[in-house]
Backbone and ligand atoms as CSV (ligand in chain L), in Angstrom:
chain,resi,resn,atom,element,x,y,z
A,1,MET,N,N,-71.208,-68.610,136.335
A,1,MET,CA,C,-70.677,-69.938,136.653
A,1,MET,C,C,-71.010,-70.295,138.103
A,2,LYS,N,N,-71.518,-71.513,138.266
A,2,LYS,CA,C,-71.880,-71.972,139.612
A,2,LYS,C,C,-70.832,-72.984,140.075
A,3,GLY,N,N,-70.185,-72.696,141.204
A,3,GLY,CA,C,-69.111,-73.559,141.689
A,3,GLY,C,C,-69.476,-74.293,142.961
A,4,LEU,N,N,-68.805,-75.431,143.155
A,4,LEU,CA,C,-68.999,-76.226,144.373
A,4,LEU,C,C,-67.641,-76.365,145.050
A,5,TYR,N,N,-67.564,-75.988,146.319
A,5,TYR,CA,C,-66.316,-76.164,147.071
A,5,TYR,C,C,-66.555,-77.231,148.138
A,6,PRO,N,N,-66.155,-78.489,147.847
A,6,PRO,CA,C,-66.382,-79.565,148.805
A,6,PRO,C,C,-65.194,-79.731,149.757
A,7,GLY,N,N,-65.478,-80.204,150.959
A,7,GLY,CA,C,-64.392,-80.469,151.902
A,7,GLY,C,C,-64.929,-80.966,153.221
A,8,SER,N,N,-64.016,-81.184,154.166
A,8,SER,CA,C,-64.398,-81.638,155.510
A,8,SER,C,C,-64.662,-80.439,156.424
A,9,PHE,N,N,-63.825,-79.409,156.300
A,9,PHE,CA,C,-63.967,-78.191,157.091
A,9,PHE,C,C,-64.155,-78.512,158.580
A,10,ASP,N,N,-63.205,-79.265,159.138
A,10,ASP,CA,C,-63.337,-79.787,160.522
A,10,ASP,C,C,-62.288,-79.203,161.459
A,11,PRO,N,N,-62.281,-77.921,161.778
A,11,PRO,CA,C,-63.210,-76.873,161.371
A,11,PRO,C,C,-62.635,-76.056,160.211
A,12,ILE,N,N,-63.451,-75.084,159.737
A,12,ILE,CA,C,-62.982,-74.138,158.719
A,12,ILE,C,C,-61.780,-73.362,159.273
A,13,THR,N,N,-60.754,-73.153,158.419
A,13,THR,CA,C,-59.564,-72.392,158.823
A,13,THR,C,C,-59.499,-71.075,158.035
A,14,ILE,N,N,-58.511,-70.248,158.387
A,14,ILE,CA,C,-58.303,-68.997,157.629
A,14,ILE,C,C,-57.943,-69.320,156.181
A,15,GLY,N,N,-57.244,-70.449,155.987
A,15,GLY,CA,C,-56.866,-70.877,154.635
A,15,GLY,C,C,-58.094,-71.230,153.809
A,16,HIS,N,N,-59.023,-71.977,154.406
A,16,HIS,CA,C,-60.280,-72.293,153.716
A,16,HIS,C,C,-61.019,-70.993,153.358
A,17,LEU,N,N,-61.096,-70.093,154.350
A,17,LEU,CA,C,-61.869,-68.866,154.133
A,17,LEU,C,C,-61.274,-68.033,152.997
A,18,ASP,N,N,-59.946,-68.000,152.932
A,18,ASP,CA,C,-59.306,-67.267,151.836
A,18,ASP,C,C,-59.690,-67.874,150.485
A,19,MET,N,N,-59.708,-69.220,150.443
A,19,MET,CA,C,-60.110,-69.908,149.206
A,19,MET,C,C,-61.557,-69.568,148.847
A,20,ILE,N,N,-62.405,-69.548,149.863
A,20,ILE,CA,C,-63.834,-69.266,149.636
A,20,ILE,C,C,-64.003,-67.840,149.090
A,21,GLU,N,N,-63.274,-66.893,149.693
A,21,GLU,CA,C,-63.381,-65.498,149.233
A,21,GLU,C,C,-62.901,-65.361,147.794
A,22,ARG,N,N,-61.798,-66.043,147.474
A,22,ARG,CA,C,-61.270,-65.969,146.107
A,22,ARG,C,C,-62.202,-66.675,145.122
A,23,ALA,N,N,-62.715,-67.850,145.519
A,23,ALA,CA,C,-63.618,-68.600,144.626
A,23,ALA,C,C,-64.922,-67.837,144.408
A,24,SER,N,N,-65.361,-67.107,145.438
A,24,SER,CA,C,-66.637,-66.384,145.307
A,24,SER,C,C,-66.522,-65.233,144.301
A,25,LYS,N,N,-65.271,-64.818,144.000
A,25,LYS,CA,C,-65.075,-63.777,142.976
A,25,LYS,C,C,-65.083,-64.375,141.569
A,26,ILE,N,N,-64.672,-65.644,141.477
A,26,ILE,CA,C,-64.643,-66.312,140.163
A,26,ILE,C,C,-66.049,-66.788,139.793
A,27,CYS,N,N,-66.804,-67.227,140.805
A,27,CYS,CA,C,-68.122,-67.832,140.566
A,27,CYS,C,C,-69.227,-66.799,140.772
A,28,ASP,N,N,-70.318,-66.956,140.009
A,28,ASP,CA,C,-71.499,-66.128,140.276
A,28,ASP,C,C,-72.144,-66.609,141.565
A,29,GLU,N,N,-72.093,-67.947,141.729
A,29,GLU,CA,C,-72.711,-68.560,142.894
A,29,GLU,C,C,-71.765,-69.651,143.385
A,30,LEU,N,N,-71.541,-69.719,144.686
A,30,LEU,CA,C,-70.629,-70.738,145.231
A,30,LEU,C,C,-71.329,-71.507,146.355
A,31,ILE,N,N,-71.365,-72.841,146.189
A,31,ILE,CA,C,-71.920,-73.681,147.256
A,31,ILE,C,C,-70.754,-74.362,147.964
A,32,ILE,N,N,-70.680,-74.183,149.282
A,32,ILE,CA,C,-69.699,-74.931,150.072
A,32,ILE,C,C,-70.435,-76.163,150.561
A,33,VAL,N,N,-69.854,-77.333,150.329
A,33,VAL,CA,C,-70.547,-78.537,150.793
A,33,VAL,C,C,-69.638,-79.366,151.703
A,34,ILE,N,N,-70.204,-79.741,152.848
A,34,ILE,CA,C,-69.488,-80.584,153.809
A,34,ILE,C,C,-69.732,-82.027,153.384
A,35,MET,N,N,-68.663,-82.686,152.932
A,35,MET,CA,C,-68.785,-84.059,152.433
A,35,MET,C,C,-68.089,-85.020,153.396
A,36,LYS,N,N,-68.575,-86.249,153.417
A,36,LYS,CA,C,-67.944,-87.278,154.260
A,36,LYS,C,C,-66.774,-87.892,153.509
A,37,ASN,N,N,-65.604,-87.890,154.164
A,37,ASN,CA,C,-64.443,-88.587,153.614
A,37,ASN,C,C,-64.257,-89.843,154.470
A,38,PRO,N,N,-64.464,-91.047,153.876
A,38,PRO,CA,C,-64.448,-92.281,154.681
A,38,PRO,C,C,-63.125,-92.526,155.404
A,39,ASN,N,N,-62.058,-91.855,154.968
A,39,ASN,CA,C,-60.755,-92.048,155.614
A,39,ASN,C,C,-60.540,-91.108,156.795
A,40,LYS,N,N,-61.502,-90.263,157.087
A,40,LYS,CA,C,-61.281,-89.281,158.155
A,40,LYS,C,C,-62.249,-89.461,159.313
A,41,LYS,N,N,-61.755,-89.145,160.519
A,41,LYS,CA,C,-62.631,-89.100,161.704
A,41,LYS,C,C,-62.820,-87.629,162.044
A,42,TYR,N,N,-64.065,-87.263,162.323
A,42,TYR,CA,C,-64.330,-85.841,162.509
A,42,TYR,C,C,-64.500,-85.463,163.981
A,43,GLU,N,N,-64.061,-84.269,164.310
A,43,GLU,CA,C,-64.171,-83.734,165.681
A,43,GLU,C,C,-65.528,-83.030,165.847
A,44,PHE,N,N,-65.930,-82.304,164.824
A,44,PHE,CA,C,-67.176,-81.533,164.891
A,44,PHE,C,C,-68.264,-82.242,164.083
A,45,THR,N,N,-69.513,-82.131,164.544
A,45,THR,CA,C,-70.617,-82.731,163.781
A,45,THR,C,C,-70.810,-81.906,162.499
A,46,GLU,N,N,-71.535,-82.484,161.554
A,46,GLU,CA,C,-71.780,-81.763,160.292
A,46,GLU,C,C,-72.531,-80.454,160.561
A,47,LYS,N,N,-73.484,-80.534,161.486
A,47,LYS,CA,C,-74.286,-79.346,161.808
A,47,LYS,C,C,-73.391,-78.249,162.410
A,48,GLU,N,N,-72.495,-78.653,163.321
A,48,GLU,CA,C,-71.572,-77.675,163.922
A,48,GLU,C,C,-70.688,-77.047,162.854
A,49,ARG,N,N,-70.155,-77.894,161.958
A,49,ARG,CA,C,-69.256,-77.388,160.906
A,49,ARG,C,C,-69.997,-76.414,159.990
A,50,LYS,N,N,-71.252,-76.738,159.696
A,50,LYS,CA,C,-72.054,-75.853,158.822
A,50,LYS,C,C,-72.254,-74.494,159.498
A,51,GLU,N,N,-72.594,-74.522,160.795
A,51,GLU,CA,C,-72.829,-73.264,161.510
A,51,GLU,C,C,-71.552,-72.427,161.588
A,52,LEU,N,N,-70.410,-73.094,161.797
A,52,LEU,CA,C,-69.127,-72.373,161.879
A,52,LEU,C,C,-68.808,-71.710,160.539
A,53,ILE,N,N,-69.030,-72.431,159.438
A,53,ILE,CA,C,-68.753,-71.856,158.112
A,53,ILE,C,C,-69.688,-70.679,157.857
A,54,GLU,N,N,-70.964,-70.855,158.224
A,54,GLU,CA,C,-71.942,-69.775,157.976
A,54,GLU,C,C,-71.568,-68.506,158.736
A,55,LYS,N,N,-71.056,-68.694,159.945
A,55,LYS,CA,C,-70.639,-67.539,160.756
A,55,LYS,C,C,-69.501,-66.768,160.074
A,56,CYS,N,N,-68.609,-67.504,159.402
A,56,CYS,CA,C,-67.429,-66.876,158.779
A,56,CYS,C,C,-67.717,-66.332,157.388
A,57,THR,N,N,-68.802,-66.757,156.770
A,57,THR,CA,C,-69.052,-66.362,155.375
A,57,THR,C,C,-70.286,-65.463,155.232
A,58,ALA,N,N,-70.779,-64.965,156.361
A,58,ALA,CA,C,-72.002,-64.146,156.345
A,58,ALA,C,C,-71.842,-62.912,155.444
A,59,HIS,N,N,-70.587,-62.435,155.260
A,59,HIS,CA,C,-70.350,-61.228,154.451
A,59,HIS,C,C,-70.341,-61.524,152.947
A,60,LEU,N,N,-70.412,-62.789,152.563
A,60,LEU,CA,C,-70.329,-63.154,151.138
A,60,LEU,C,C,-71.726,-63.504,150.608
A,61,GLU,N,N,-72.258,-62.603,149.787
A,61,GLU,CA,C,-73.667,-62.736,149.381
A,61,GLU,C,C,-73.952,-63.918,148.470
A,62,ASN,N,N,-72.942,-64.331,147.686
A,62,ASN,CA,C,-73.204,-65.412,146.713
A,62,ASN,C,C,-72.756,-66.784,147.214
A,63,VAL,N,N,-72.532,-66.887,148.539
A,63,VAL,CA,C,-72.033,-68.153,149.095
A,63,VAL,C,C,-73.084,-68.791,150.016
A,64,THR,N,N,-73.325,-70.105,149.815
A,64,THR,CA,C,-74.225,-70.837,150.714
A,64,THR,C,C,-73.526,-72.109,151.185
A,65,VAL,N,N,-74.014,-72.681,152.278
A,65,VAL,CA,C,-73.379,-73.871,152.862
A,65,VAL,C,C,-74.389,-75.006,152.949
A,66,GLU,N,N,-73.952,-76.203,152.538
A,66,GLU,CA,C,-74.839,-77.361,152.572
A,66,GLU,C,C,-74.113,-78.565,153.163
A,67,ILE,N,N,-74.890,-79.576,153.570
A,67,ILE,CA,C,-74.307,-80.843,154.013
A,67,ILE,C,C,-74.634,-81.859,152.922
A,68,GLY,N,N,-73.597,-82.531,152.412
A,68,GLY,CA,C,-73.826,-83.401,151.265
A,68,GLY,C,C,-73.590,-84.867,151.565
A,69,GLU,N,N,-73.945,-85.697,150.601
A,69,GLU,CA,C,-73.613,-87.121,150.712
A,69,GLU,C,C,-73.444,-87.700,149.319
A,70,GLY,N,N,-72.834,-88.890,149.281
A,70,GLY,CA,C,-72.599,-89.537,147.992
A,70,GLY,C,C,-71.332,-89.020,147.342
A,71,LEU,N,N,-71.239,-89.248,146.045
A,71,LEU,CA,C,-70.056,-88.816,145.305
A,71,LEU,C,C,-70.136,-87.312,145.045
A,72,THR,N,N,-69.007,-86.635,145.228
A,72,THR,CA,C,-68.967,-85.182,145.040
A,72,THR,C,C,-69.411,-84.807,143.620
A,73,ILE,N,N,-68.958,-85.577,142.641
A,73,ILE,CA,C,-69.264,-85.246,141.241
A,73,ILE,C,C,-70.773,-85.355,140.967
A,74,ASP,N,N,-71.433,-86.339,141.608
A,74,ASP,CA,C,-72.892,-86.473,141.454
A,74,ASP,C,C,-73.603,-85.315,142.148
A,75,TYR,N,N,-73.052,-84.970,143.310
A,75,TYR,CA,C,-73.636,-83.856,144.065
A,75,TYR,C,C,-73.560,-82.571,143.237
A,76,ALA,N,N,-72.388,-82.356,142.617
A,76,ALA,CA,C,-72.198,-81.155,141.800
A,76,ALA,C,C,-73.223,-81.128,140.658
A,77,LYS,N,N,-73.408,-82.267,140.010
A,77,LYS,CA,C,-74.351,-82.333,138.874
A,77,LYS,C,C,-75.784,-82.057,139.348
A,78,ASN,N,N,-76.158,-82.731,140.454
A,78,ASN,CA,C,-77.524,-82.566,140.964
A,78,ASN,C,C,-77.833,-81.133,141.389
A,79,ARG,N,N,-76.788,-80.412,141.823
A,79,ARG,CA,C,-76.998,-79.028,142.259
A,79,ARG,C,C,-76.768,-78.039,141.117
A,80,GLY,N,N,-76.541,-78.574,139.928
A,80,GLY,CA,C,-76.388,-77.701,138.748
A,80,GLY,C,C,-75.082,-76.918,138.734
A,81,CYS,N,N,-74.025,-77.466,139.357
A,81,CYS,CA,C,-72.742,-76.751,139.388
A,81,CYS,C,C,-71.918,-77.081,138.146
A,82,HIS,N,N,-71.186,-76.058,137.654
A,82,HIS,CA,C,-70.354,-76.248,136.460
A,82,HIS,C,C,-68.939,-76.651,136.818
A,83,SER,N,N,-68.538,-76.384,138.074
A,83,SER,CA,C,-67.153,-76.677,138.436
A,83,SER,C,C,-67.026,-77.051,139.908
A,84,ILE,N,N,-65.942,-77.788,140.177
A,84,ILE,CA,C,-65.588,-78.156,141.556
A,84,ILE,C,C,-64.300,-77.405,141.886
A,85,ILE,N,N,-64.310,-76.690,142.985
A,85,ILE,CA,C,-63.126,-75.908,143.390
A,85,ILE,C,C,-62.393,-76.676,144.489
A,86,ARG,N,N,-61.086,-76.826,144.351
A,86,ARG,CA,C,-60.276,-77.438,145.419
A,86,ARG,C,C,-59.004,-76.611,145.577
A,87,GLY,N,N,-58.304,-76.845,146.680
A,87,GLY,CA,C,-57.106,-76.052,146.949
A,87,GLY,C,C,-55.862,-76.916,147.014
A,88,ILE,N,N,-54.739,-76.304,146.642
A,88,ILE,CA,C,-53.456,-77.005,146.738
A,88,ILE,C,C,-52.515,-76.163,147.595
A,89,ARG,N,N,-52.059,-76.758,148.691
A,89,ARG,CA,C,-51.152,-76.038,149.589
A,89,ARG,C,C,-49.693,-76.316,149.247
A,90,ALA,N,N,-49.414,-77.582,148.958
A,90,ALA,CA,C,-48.025,-77.991,148.728
A,90,ALA,C,C,-48.049,-79.221,147.838
A,91,ILE,N,N,-46.862,-79.728,147.521
A,91,ILE,CA,C,-46.755,-80.864,146.615
A,91,ILE,C,C,-47.523,-82.083,147.157
A,92,ALA,N,N,-47.596,-82.194,148.478
A,92,ALA,CA,C,-48.309,-83.318,149.100
A,92,ALA,C,C,-49.789,-83.325,148.717
A,93,ASP,N,N,-50.394,-82.149,148.599
A,93,ASP,CA,C,-51.804,-82.071,148.190
A,93,ASP,C,C,-51.962,-82.404,146.714
A,94,TYR,N,N,-50.927,-82.102,145.937
A,94,TYR,CA,C,-51.045,-82.169,144.480
A,94,TYR,C,C,-51.430,-83.560,143.982
A,95,GLU,N,N,-50.730,-84.573,144.518
A,95,GLU,CA,C,-50.995,-85.948,144.060
A,95,GLU,C,C,-52.433,-86.355,144.308
A,96,TYR,N,N,-52.912,-86.066,145.527
A,96,TYR,CA,C,-54.272,-86.422,145.903
A,96,TYR,C,C,-55.286,-85.656,145.054
A,97,GLU,N,N,-55.084,-84.364,144.946
A,97,GLU,CA,C,-56.035,-83.536,144.205
A,97,GLU,C,C,-56.057,-83.918,142.720
A,98,LEU,N,N,-54.880,-84.244,142.191
A,98,LEU,CA,C,-54.800,-84.632,140.785
A,98,LEU,C,C,-55.568,-85.930,140.540
A,99,SER,N,N,-55.417,-86.904,141.450
A,99,SER,CA,C,-56.113,-88.174,141.222
A,99,SER,C,C,-57.623,-88.006,141.406
A,100,MET,N,N,-58.027,-87.158,142.344
A,100,MET,CA,C,-59.463,-86.880,142.519
A,100,MET,C,C,-60.024,-86.205,141.269
A,101,ALA,N,N,-59.299,-85.197,140.791
A,101,ALA,CA,C,-59.773,-84.430,139.631
A,101,ALA,C,C,-59.859,-85.324,138.396
A,102,THR,N,N,-58.862,-86.219,138.235
A,102,THR,CA,C,-58.863,-87.105,137.069
A,102,THR,C,C,-60.001,-88.126,137.170
A,103,SER,N,N,-60.221,-88.661,138.389
A,103,SER,CA,C,-61.330,-89.613,138.571
A,103,SER,C,C,-62.655,-88.930,138.268
A,104,ASN,N,N,-62.810,-87.708,138.764
A,104,ASN,CA,C,-64.063,-86.989,138.519
A,104,ASN,C,C,-64.266,-86.695,137.037
A,105,MET,N,N,-63.153,-86.458,136.341
A,105,MET,CA,C,-63.211,-86.213,134.898
A,105,MET,C,C,-63.715,-87.459,134.172
A,106,LYS,N,N,-63.275,-88.635,134.660
A,106,LYS,CA,C,-63.727,-89.910,134.082
A,106,LYS,C,C,-65.223,-90.091,134.314
A,107,LEU,N,N,-65.671,-89.700,135.508
A,107,LEU,CA,C,-67.070,-89.908,135.868
A,107,LEU,C,C,-67.998,-88.926,135.164
A,108,ASN,N,N,-67.522,-87.700,134.981
A,108,ASN,CA,C,-68.344,-86.678,134.321
A,108,ASN,C,C,-67.427,-85.597,133.737
A,109,SER,N,N,-67.267,-85.623,132.437
A,109,SER,CA,C,-66.308,-84.703,131.809
A,109,SER,C,C,-66.885,-83.301,131.608
A,110,GLU,N,N,-68.160,-83.124,131.934
A,110,GLU,CA,C,-68.806,-81.803,131.772
A,110,GLU,C,C,-68.426,-80.855,132.902
A,111,ILE,N,N,-68.071,-81.438,134.054
A,111,ILE,CA,C,-67.793,-80.600,135.235
A,111,ILE,C,C,-66.282,-80.480,135.422
A,112,GLU,N,N,-65.797,-79.242,135.380
A,112,GLU,CA,C,-64.344,-79.007,135.472
A,112,GLU,C,C,-63.909,-78.825,136.920
A,113,THR,N,N,-62.759,-79.400,137.261
A,113,THR,CA,C,-62.169,-79.108,138.571
A,113,THR,C,C,-61.249,-77.896,138.421
A,114,ILE,N,N,-61.408,-76.936,139.297
A,114,ILE,CA,C,-60.527,-75.756,139.307
A,114,ILE,C,C,-59.683,-75.838,140.577
A,115,LEU,N,N,-58.356,-75.890,140.396
A,115,LEU,CA,C,-57.464,-75.984,141.555
A,115,LEU,C,C,-56.870,-74.615,141.837
A,116,LEU,N,N,-57.148,-74.095,143.004
A,116,LEU,CA,C,-56.593,-72.793,143.397
A,116,LEU,C,C,-55.387,-73.031,144.312
A,117,VAL,N,N,-54.349,-72.246,144.087
A,117,VAL,CA,C,-53.128,-72.395,144.880
A,117,VAL,C,C,-53.260,-71.567,146.164
A,118,ALA,N,N,-52.930,-72.187,147.291
A,118,ALA,CA,C,-53.033,-71.498,148.578
A,118,ALA,C,C,-52.048,-70.342,148.645
A,119,LYS,N,N,-52.415,-69.294,149.358
A,119,LYS,CA,C,-51.468,-68.208,149.601
A,119,LYS,C,C,-50.327,-68.776,150.445
A,120,PRO,N,N,-49.080,-68.346,150.180
A,120,PRO,CA,C,-47.951,-68.912,150.925
A,120,PRO,C,C,-48.120,-68.813,152.440
A,121,GLU,N,N,-48.733,-67.723,152.898
A,121,GLU,CA,C,-48.876,-67.556,154.359
A,121,GLU,C,C,-49.862,-68.558,154.969
A,122,TYR,N,N,-50.643,-69.234,154.123
A,122,TYR,CA,C,-51.597,-70.226,154.628
A,122,TYR,C,C,-51.223,-71.653,154.237
A,123,SER,N,N,-50.065,-71.810,153.591
A,123,SER,CA,C,-49.757,-73.130,153.035
A,123,SER,C,C,-49.441,-74.161,154.124
A,124,PHE,N,N,-49.158,-73.713,155.329
A,124,PHE,CA,C,-48.884,-74.635,156.445
A,124,PHE,C,C,-50.167,-75.016,157.175
A,125,LEU,N,N,-51.253,-74.322,156.841
A,125,LEU,CA,C,-52.450,-74.344,157.681
A,125,LEU,C,C,-53.398,-75.488,157.345
A,126,SER,N,N,-53.783,-76.242,158.379
A,126,SER,CA,C,-54.766,-77.311,158.178
A,126,SER,C,C,-55.708,-77.339,159.372
A,127,SER,N,N,-56.855,-77.983,159.195
A,127,SER,CA,C,-57.796,-78.129,160.308
A,127,SER,C,C,-57.136,-78.909,161.440
A,128,SER,N,N,-56.318,-79.903,161.113
A,128,SER,CA,C,-55.670,-80.733,162.144
A,128,SER,C,C,-54.761,-79.883,163.026
A,129,ILE,N,N,-53.988,-79.002,162.401
A,129,ILE,CA,C,-53.084,-78.149,163.191
A,129,ILE,C,C,-53.903,-77.205,164.076
A,130,ALA,N,N,-54.967,-76.651,163.530
A,130,ALA,CA,C,-55.817,-75.749,164.311
A,130,ALA,C,C,-56.381,-76.492,165.540
A,131,LYS,N,N,-56.790,-77.745,165.343
A,131,LYS,CA,C,-57.356,-78.518,166.465
A,131,LYS,C,C,-56.296,-78.800,167.520
A,132,GLU,N,N,-55.079,-79.103,167.064
A,132,GLU,CA,C,-54.004,-79.396,167.999
A,132,GLU,C,C,-53.673,-78.157,168.844
A,133,VAL,N,N,-53.590,-77.006,168.179
A,133,VAL,CA,C,-53.313,-75.756,168.904
A,133,VAL,C,C,-54.423,-75.511,169.932
A,134,ALA,N,N,-55.677,-75.724,169.522
A,134,ALA,CA,C,-56.813,-75.486,170.418
A,134,ALA,C,C,-56.792,-76.421,171.627
A,135,HIS,N,N,-56.445,-77.685,171.407
A,135,HIS,CA,C,-56.403,-78.667,172.492
A,135,HIS,C,C,-55.463,-78.233,173.597
A,136,TYR,N,N,-54.346,-77.616,173.194
A,136,TYR,CA,C,-53.335,-77.223,174.181
A,136,TYR,C,C,-53.465,-75.762,174.598
A,137,GLY,N,N,-54.592,-75.154,174.250
A,137,GLY,CA,C,-54.884,-73.798,174.721
A,137,GLY,C,C,-54.064,-72.709,174.050
A,138,GLY,N,N,-53.513,-72.987,172.854
A,138,GLY,CA,C,-52.707,-71.981,172.141
A,138,GLY,C,C,-53.569,-70.899,171.513
A,139,ASP,N,N,-52.905,-69.820,171.064
A,139,ASP,CA,C,-53.612,-68.703,170.429
A,139,ASP,C,C,-54.069,-69.116,169.028
A,140,LEU,N,N,-55.387,-69.130,168.849
A,140,LEU,CA,C,-55.959,-69.649,167.593
A,140,LEU,C,C,-56.114,-68.584,166.513
A,141,SER,N,N,-55.778,-67.330,166.832
A,141,SER,CA,C,-56.152,-66.256,165.915
A,141,SER,C,C,-55.432,-66.304,164.560
A,142,SER,N,N,-54.303,-67.030,164.464
A,142,SER,CA,C,-53.660,-67.161,163.151
A,142,SER,C,C,-54.112,-68.431,162.434
A,143,PHE,N,N,-55.051,-69.155,163.012
A,143,PHE,CA,C,-55.435,-70.449,162.447
A,143,PHE,C,C,-56.890,-70.484,161.945
A,144,VAL,N,N,-57.811,-69.967,162.775
A,144,VAL,CA,C,-59.218,-69.983,162.348
A,144,VAL,C,C,-59.740,-68.549,162.267
A,145,PRO,N,N,-60.782,-68.299,161.450
A,145,PRO,CA,C,-61.296,-66.939,161.312
A,145,PRO,C,C,-61.712,-66.347,162.670
A,146,GLU,N,N,-61.482,-65.040,162.793
A,146,GLU,CA,C,-61.747,-64.317,164.044
A,146,GLU,C,C,-63.145,-64.623,164.609
A,147,ALA,N,N,-64.137,-64.705,163.715
A,147,ALA,CA,C,-65.533,-64.880,164.141
A,147,ALA,C,C,-65.765,-66.160,164.943
A,148,ILE,N,N,-64.873,-67.143,164.801
A,148,ILE,CA,C,-65.127,-68.428,165.474
A,148,ILE,C,C,-64.019,-68.827,166.460
A,149,VAL,N,N,-63.035,-67.952,166.685
A,149,VAL,CA,C,-61.924,-68.284,167.594
A,149,VAL,C,C,-62.462,-68.737,168.951
A,150,LYS,N,N,-63.381,-67.967,169.515
A,150,LYS,CA,C,-63.907,-68.278,170.859
A,150,LYS,C,C,-64.683,-69.598,170.859
A,151,ASP,N,N,-65.478,-69.821,169.794
A,151,ASP,CA,C,-66.275,-71.059,169.704
A,151,ASP,C,C,-65.368,-72.284,169.711
A,152,ILE,N,N,-64.296,-72.217,168.934
A,152,ILE,CA,C,-63.393,-73.370,168.813
A,152,ILE,C,C,-62.633,-73.570,170.131
A,153,GLN,N,N,-62.184,-72.443,170.724
A,153,GLN,CA,C,-61.459,-72.533,171.996
A,153,GLN,C,C,-62.332,-73.205,173.056
A,154,LYS,N,N,-63.561,-72.721,173.160
A,154,LYS,CA,C,-64.481,-73.228,174.194
A,154,LYS,C,C,-64.744,-74.716,174.002
A,155,ARG,N,N,-64.895,-75.096,172.762
A,155,ARG,CA,C,-65.285,-76.461,172.425
A,155,ARG,C,C,-64.125,-77.450,172.611
A,156,LEU,N,N,-62.875,-76.997,172.345
A,156,LEU,CA,C,-61.769,-77.963,172.298
A,156,LEU,C,C,-60.767,-77.870,173.451
A,157,GLU,N,N,-60.744,-76.722,174.138
A,157,GLU,CA,C,-59.728,-76.564,175.184
A,157,GLU,C,C,-60.004,-77.527,176.336
A,158,LYS,N,N,-58.914,-78.117,176.823
A,158,LYS,CA,C,-59.103,-79.107,177.893
A,158,LYS,C,C,-58.740,-78.516,179.252
L,1,ADP,P1,P,-60.932,-82.894,152.493
L,1,ADP,O1,O,-61.149,-83.860,153.617
L,1,ADP,O2,O,-61.949,-83.030,151.403
L,1,ADP,O3,O,-59.515,-82.832,151.958
L,1,ADP,P2,P,-60.402,-80.310,153.791
L,1,ADP,O4,O,-61.381,-79.521,154.618
L,1,ADP,O5,O,-59.196,-80.838,154.472
L,1,ADP,O6,O,-61.284,-81.459,153.133
L,1,ADP,O7,O,-59.929,-79.443,152.549
L,1,ADP,C1,C,-60.833,-78.978,151.582
L,1,ADP,C2,C,-60.064,-78.329,150.433
L,1,ADP,O8,O,-59.446,-77.129,150.892
L,1,ADP,C3,C,-58.930,-79.193,149.885
L,1,ADP,O9,O,-58.854,-79.017,148.479
L,1,ADP,C4,C,-57.692,-78.636,150.542
L,1,ADP,O10,O,-56.529,-78.841,149.749
L,1,ADP,C5,C,-58.061,-77.167,150.654
L,1,ADP,N1,N,-57.358,-76.528,151.762
L,1,ADP,C6,C,-57.204,-76.978,153.014
L,1,ADP,N2,N,-56.489,-76.123,153.765
L,1,ADP,C7,C,-56.166,-75.094,152.954
L,1,ADP,C8,C,-55.387,-73.892,153.106
L,1,ADP,N3,N,-54.766,-73.611,154.252
L,1,ADP,N4,N,-55.269,-73.060,152.047
L,1,ADP,C9,C,-55.871,-73.371,150.876
L,1,ADP,N5,N,-56.577,-74.496,150.649
L,1,ADP,C10,C,-56.729,-75.348,151.668
């Protein structure tokens, strides 16, 4: 099974990485794709986000990272993916993820959305919180993967 894990990853967090590690066990091949969400403003460029993800996923042989555009469901089809993987941290994510998954089902019923539940220890974790901690010089080690703590600190600390 070939899976697609789309998101903003601005930047990748420990929560994202846990999802990637778990999804890489379910899928034979997993593509992480950085997609544009028109409702979001990004701190890191797509190229920076791709490099940060690659640094954190170097140990996962069946995982690759791409920069995408257009509709996620079309991207999944064009890349030959059978499923779209997304994560749910709390009830707040559920509504959004459910409407996305249902819309994608309408657009293409061949591609299944798989929703993975976040580990409780990561359910508070978001890229926004990681950026806020970094801006104020806080300890990032519980927020972003060890491999990129210094990169994020250097880039965001004021
Ligand atoms: P998007 O802008 O597409 O929501 P994000 O990078 O914020 O992109 O999130 C990508 C996916 O990862 C979403 O399905 C989100 O619910 C999930 N996710 C985000 N943070 C975590 C976390 N801490 N644990 C598990 N899943 C998460």
